[in-house]
N, C-alpha and C positions, 0 to 999 in steps of 0.2 A: 738463458737460452738465446740463441740467435735463430730466428725462424723457428724451425722445429728441432734444431740441433741442441741437445742437452750438453752443456759444458761441464757441469758439476752436479753431483747429487749426493746428499748426506742426510742423516737423521738430524732433526732439529737441535738436539743437544750436542751434536758433534761440531757444529759451526760456532764461530766466535764473532760477536758483533762489537765493533769498535768504531766510534765516531760516525755512525750511520752506514758503515760498510760491513758486509757479511764476508767473513774469511772462511774459506772451505778447506778442510783437511787435504793435503796433497794427494792422498790416495783416492779421493772422491772426484778429482778433476780428470776429465778425459785426456789421456796422454797425448793424443794427436792434435789437440786444438791449440796448444801453446807453443809459441816460438819466441825464444829469448830476444830481447830488445837491448840495444846499447844505451838507452836513455838513462842518465844518472839521476838519482834523487836520494837525499838523506833527510829523514824526518828528525826533527830536534829531539823527540822523546822515544821514538821506536828504533832509530838507527838507519842503516843503509838499506834502501829498497832495491829490488830486482824487478824490472818491468818486463812484460811479455806482450807480444802481439797475439791476437786471437785469430786463428784461421779456421773458419767454419762456414758451411752453407755457401761455398763459393765466394766468400768475402774475407778480406784481411782487414782487421781493425787494429790500428797501431796503438800500442801502449794502453790498452783498456783493461789489462790485468796486471797485478803486482803482488809481490810477497816480500817478506822480511826474513831472509834466511838465517840471520844471526841477530835476533832481537837483543836490545839492551836488557840487562837484568831488571832495571827499574821499570821497563815497559811491561815485563811479565808480572811484576809485583803490582803495577798500576791496574792492569786488566784482570789479574787474579787467575791467569791461565797462560801457559806457554803456547803461543800460536806461531812459532817459528816455522817458516816454510809454507804456512797456509796461504791460499791464493784468494785475493779479492778481485772483483770485477766492477768496472765503472757502470753503475746502474743507469746512466744516461745513454749507454750504448748497448747494454746487455740486459735482457729481462731477467729479473731476480724474483723467484717465487719462493716464499718461505712457508 
């Protein structure tokens, strides 16, 4: 959440937790709050990330959301679940309620 704006909402068992981050299924993320960012990043074990700016409550927060559209197969095996395209938010900028 940012202020009172809910960015994503899903059942507890629908989200994936990896390295202290909560990844939300793409269909649970409000479509109008994400704006693609050109920021590049590649995780050594998950693969290439796609960053997003969050636009909500009259605020633009740069690069506070990210996803891995094409996870490495080894990442899926490591986590035990395919979370390709799931969106995580930076908990230092966005309030995460589990």
